[in-house]
N, C-alpha and C positions, 0 to 999 in steps of 0.2 A: 503494500500500499504506499509505501514511503518514499522518497526520492531526495535526490541533493536539491537543493542545498537544505541542510540542516545543521544546527550547531552541537558538534561533537561534546562540547562540555556542559551542554544543558541537558538536566535531567526531565525527561518528559513524562507527561502523565499519558495514560491510555487515549483519551481523547484527543491531546495535541498530536500524538503519532498518528492517529486515525485522520486528522485534519491535513495532514503533509500530502503534497501531490503524488500522485500514483507514478511509478516506476517499475517497469517489468524486467528491466535488464539484469536484476539480481532480486534475492530474497532478503527483505528487511524485517528483523524482528526487535522488540524491546525487552531487553533484559535487564530488571531492576532500576528503569527509567533510561537505561543507555541503550541507542541504536546499534544494532549490531548487523552487518551485512554478510551473507553468503552468496557464493556464486549459484546461478541456474543449475539444476541437476543435469546430469549426463543423459544422452538419449535413452540407454537402456532403463535408468532409473524411471525416466517419464514414461517409457512405452509400458514397464511393470505398473506404474501407477494408473495409467489409462485403463489397463485391461482389470486391474484390481477394482476400479471405480464401476466399470461396467458389469462385471459379475455381481457386485454387491447391489448396485441400483435395481438390477432385475428381480431382486429377491426381497426388497424392503417392503414392508407393509406401508400403506398411505400415510401412517402417523410420522414416518421417517423418511429423512432424504440424505443423500451422499453430496458432498462438496470436496473439490480438490482446491488444495493450497489456498486456504482462506486465513485471513489474520483472526486469531481467537485471543480474546481479551481475557486472560486467566483470572482476573479480577482479584489480584493478590496485591499487597502492599510491602515494598515498593512495587511499582507495576510492571507486569510481566505481558507481552503480546507476543505469542508464538504462531508459527504458520506451520502447522501439522501438514504431512503430505496428502492426508484424506481424513475428512470427519464425517460421522454420521451423526446428524442432528434431529432435532424434535422438528415435524414439519406441519403447518408452517412455523417458521420462526416467530418469536413475540413480537420482534420490531424489525425494520428496515435499516438498521445501523450499519454503516460501513464496516464495522467488527463485530464478529460473531462473540456473543458471550459465552464463557466456560460452562455456564448453567444449562444452555441448550445442546450442549454436546454429550452424546452416549458413548461414542467409541472416536478414539483419536488413534490414527496410524502414522507410524514412521517408517518409511523404507530407510534403510542405514545404507548412508554414503560413506565412501571411504575418507572423505575430508571431515565427518561429523560424527564419527562414531562414538566418541566420548559425549558430545551432547545429546545424540539420540538416544544412547542408552543409559546415560547416568543421569543428566540434568533435568532432560525433559520429563522422565517418568516422576521424578520427585515434585516437580513444578505441576503436571497434570494432577497427581494425586492430591497436592495443595489445593488445586482448585476444585477438586470433586468430581473429575470426570471418571465415570463408573468404569470404564474399560479401555483398555491399550493394547495394541497389537504392535509389535516390532517385527517389520519383515526384514530377514536376511536375503538379499537377492542372489547371494554366491550359490550357484548350483551345489547340491539341490536346494532350491528355493525352501525356507523355512519361515514359520510365523511361530513366535511366541506370544501367546495371548496372556494378559493378567486382568485381573478382576480388582476392585478397590475394596479393600478390608481395612476399615477404620480410617486411618491417615495414611495408608501406604497400600501399594500393589502387591498381590500373591499371584505367583503364576498358577494359572487354571489349564492351560494346555500348551503343547509344542506339537507342531505339526510340520511333516515335509510331504511333499506330492499333493495332499489335499488337506484342507481343513474344514471340518465339520463342527459347528458349534450352534448352541442355543442362546449365546450372549452376543452381543444385546438382542438379537432376535435369531430365528432359524436361518443359518445361512451355510451353503457349502461353496467352498472356493477351490478352484483347481489352479494350485499353485505351479505345477509344472508348465502351464499355459502363460504365467506372466511374462517369461522371457521368450517363449516360444515363436 
């Protein structure tokens, strides 16, 4: 959502971050009030993301929707806005704000990238749990593609399932994902 110019010395609120001009050349997130930037994902990452979104979308009940790379205000203090690769949210969303609220997200999905392994596997899960997002999937796209599914238990995630080749789950709804097809 964000673009240059922004003041790297300023600590932004989620609302200030959302009001910045759009720039699709990179991914911008707000980490404890500070804007951080990461490069756009590689082609294989985007292919896996698209295939995952299509498979999930076809199976969702009308009360849920899938969104790709949207800004999610984790509603934390200090402010954190993350851009999960994919989210499943309540449908319709409560408002038309430019940033999705964590309270509307029922599943966040991170496809692990070589340049963001630590962020995707350590920091984001803690932040998503702090924000109360009920379900998290970490997708490792290295063959064989695997998904580790987590559910919120109190204030932290606990692993609920690890799948390779196919993910069959009832959380957050009945879903069957062909993992081999994500890069195929």
